[in-house]
C-alpha positions in Angstrom: -24.4 -21.5 1.1 -21.3 -20.4 0.8 -18.4 -22.4 1.3 -14.8 -20.2 1.9 -11.6 -21.4 1.9 -8.2 -19.7 3.0 -4.9 -19.9 1.8 -1.5 -19.0 2.6 2.0 -18.7 0.3 3.6 -19.9 3.3 0.8 -22.7 5.1 -1.5 -25.4 4.4 -5.1 -24.5 3.1 -7.2 -24.9 5.8 -10.7 -24.6 5.4 -14.4 -24.5 7.8 -18.0 -24.3 6.0 -21.1 -23.8 7.2 -22.7 -27.6 6.8 -26.6 -27.9 7.7 -26.4 -24.9 9.8 -23.6 -26.1 11.8 -20.3 -24.2 11.4 -17.8 -26.9 11.0 -14.4 -25.5 11.8 -10.5 -27.4 11.4 -9.7 -30.1 13.9 -7.0 -27.6 15.6 -9.7 -24.7 16.3 -12.2 -27.9 17.5 -9.7 -28.7 19.9 -9.2 -25.1 21.4 -12.8 -25.1 21.9 -12.8 -28.3 23.9 -9.7 -27.0 25.9 -9.0 -23.6 27.4 -9.1 -20.7 24.9 -5.9 -19.3 23.4 -5.0 -15.4 23.9 -6.8 -13.8 21.2 -7.9 -10.1 19.8 -10.7 -9.5 17.5 -11.7 -6.6 15.3 -14.5 -6.0 12.7 -13.5 -5.1 9.2 -14.9 -5.0 5.8 -12.6 -7.0 3.9 -14.7 -8.3 0.9 -15.9 -4.6 0.1 -19.6 -5.3 0.4 -20.1 -3.1 3.2 -20.9 -5.0 5.9 -18.3 -5.8 8.7 -16.6 -9.3 9.0 -15.3 -10.6 12.7 -11.4 -10.7 12.7 -9.8 -12.5 14.9 -6.3 -13.4 15.8 -5.3 -16.0 17.8 -2.4 -18.0 19.2 -2.1 -21.8 18.2 1.1 -24.1 18.4 3.3 -21.7 19.0 2.4 -19.5 15.9 -0.6 -17.3 14.8 -3.8 -17.4 13.2 -5.3 -14.6 11.4 -9.2 -15.8 10.8 -12.0 -13.9 9.3 -16.0 -15.2 10.2 -18.7 -13.8 7.6 -22.2 -12.6 7.9 -23.5 -16.1 6.7 -20.9 -17.9 9.2 -18.6 -19.4 6.6 -15.3 -18.7 7.9 -11.5 -18.7 6.5 -8.0 -18.3 8.1 -4.4 -18.2 7.6 -1.3 -19.5 9.7 1.5 -17.1 10.0 4.8 -17.4 12.0 5.6 -14.9 15.2 8.2 -14.1 17.2 6.3 -12.7 20.1 4.0 -14.9 22.1 1.3 -14.7 24.6 -1.3 -11.8 24.7 1.2 -9.0 23.6 0.7 -7.1 20.4 -1.9 -10.1 18.9 -4.3 -6.9 18.2 -4.6 -6.8 14.5 -4.8 -3.4 12.4 -7.2 -2.7 9.8 -5.8 -0.8 6.4 -7.0 -0.1 2.8 -2.9 -0.4 1.7 -4.5 -0.6 -2.1 -7.4 2.1 -2.0 -9.9 0.2 -3.3 -12.3 0.0 -0.4 -11.8 -3.7 0.8 -9.9 -3.7 4.4 -6.7 -5.6 4.7 -5.4 -7.0 7.9 -1.7 -5.9 9.7 -0.6 -8.4 12.1 2.5 -8.5 14.5 5.1 -10.8 13.4 8.0 -10.1 15.7 8.6 -7.2 18.6 12.1 -5.5 19.2 13.2 -2.1 21.3 10.5 -0.2 20.4 9.5 -1.5 17.0 7.2 -3.7 15.6 7.5 -5.6 12.4 3.9 -6.2 10.7 3.1 -8.3 7.8 -0.3 -7.7 5.4 -3.2 -10.1 4.3 -5.6 -9.2 2.2 -9.2 -11.2 1.6 -9.0 -12.9 -2.1 -12.8 -14.6 -2.6 -12.2 -19.0 -3.3 -8.7 -18.2 -1.7 -9.5 -16.7 1.4 -6.9 -14.2 3.4 -3.7 -14.3 1.2 -0.2 -13.0 2.6 0.7 -9.6 0.5 4.0 -10.6 -1.4 6.7 -8.1 -3.2 6.8 -8.9 -7.1 9.1 -11.6 -6.6 6.8 -14.1 -4.3 8.8 -12.6 -0.9 6.3 -11.8 2.1 5.8 -8.1 2.5 7.1 -6.8 6.0 7.4 -3.4 7.3 7.7 -1.8 10.9 6.3 0.8 12.8 8.4 2.1 15.6 11.7 3.4 16.3 13.6 4.9 19.3 16.7 7.3 20.2 18.7 5.9 17.5 15.9 5.2 14.8 12.8 5.7 12.7 10.3 3.3 11.1 6.8 3.7 10.1 4.4 3.8 7.0 1.5 5.4 5.6 -0.9 5.3 2.4 -2.0 7.3 -0.3 0.3 9.7 -1.9 -1.6 11.7 -4.6 0.3 11.9 -7.9 3.3 9.3 -7.0 3.0 7.2 -9.9 -0.1 5.4 -8.6 1.9 4.8 -5.1 -0.4 3.9 -2.2 1.8 2.8 0.3 5.0 3.7 1.6 7.5 2.5 4.1 10.3 5.0 5.9 13.5 3.6 7.6 15.9 6.1 8.9 18.9 6.4 11.5 19.0 9.0 13.9 22.7 11.0 14.1 24.1 14.2 15.1 23.7 15.6 11.7 19.9 14.7 11.2 18.2 11.6 9.7 19.8 9.5 6.9 17.3 7.0 5.3 15.2 6.0 2.5 11.7 6.4 1.4 9.7 3.8 -0.4 6.9 3.7 -2.4 4.5 0.4 -3.6 1.3 0.6 -5.8 -0.8 -2.6 -3.6 -2.5 -4.5 -6.8 -4.5 -7.2 -4.6 -2.2 -9.3 -2.7 1.2 -8.1 -4.6 2.9 -4.7 -4.0 4.5 -3.0 -7.1 7.7 -0.7 -6.4 7.0 2.6 -7.4 10.5 4.2 -6.5 12.7 5.1 -3.9 13.9 8.1 -2.2 17.0 8.5 -0.1 17.6 11.6 2.3 20.7 12.4 4.1 20.8 14.7 7.3 17.4 16.3 7.1 15.4 17.6 10.1 12.9 15.3 12.1 10.3 17.0 11.0 11.3 17.3 6.9 8.4 16.0 4.7 10.9 12.9 3.6 10.7 11.6 7.0 6.8 11.6 7.8 5.1 8.3 7.6 1.7 8.2 9.5 -0.2 4.9 10.1 -3.5 6.5 10.6 -3.8 7.6 7.0 -4.2 3.4 6.1 -7.5 3.4 7.6 -10.2 2.6 5.7 -12.1 5.5 4.5 
């Protein structure tokens, strides 16, 4: 029997374990089962790298959100996170392999703005559960996708030969003279992103390579 707990650097521990063939869930989750089901969205992803998919769900709970994973043996982990967006809008988690290590990471929406989504990332670590990805300073990683008439924000993965970088963000402002912004590269080591350099750009064209970032490149291989 496997019992796995979930931990978050910014929230308390919650756990569900398989007991006598019956899944024991946290009290809050049990209350959800007894009452009206909250809005939720699910995907399948191999977060432990064993070749088989887990069921990943993001749901509303008490004004915030929870990301959870259910394994083939019915063990269960979850981690809550604060989100400045409510209801069914943007619940769907994105699946990515930020470290290019063969195990999927989970990207969840924490805020919405004018044509822009803000994301957090979670990774699965055995005996800890779903852990929020942070910087080397312990601050939770946040990044963006979107923009509009005046700005551009996006992310990409795996830049070969770029000092070990596996995750990249781009932020820029649109002006009459072109794009002005910064491209930041990171190496993702389990639940930590390590800076690997920045490139500032000034007055470049929309199709300039330095301003390109395709989120699809983060999809697991």
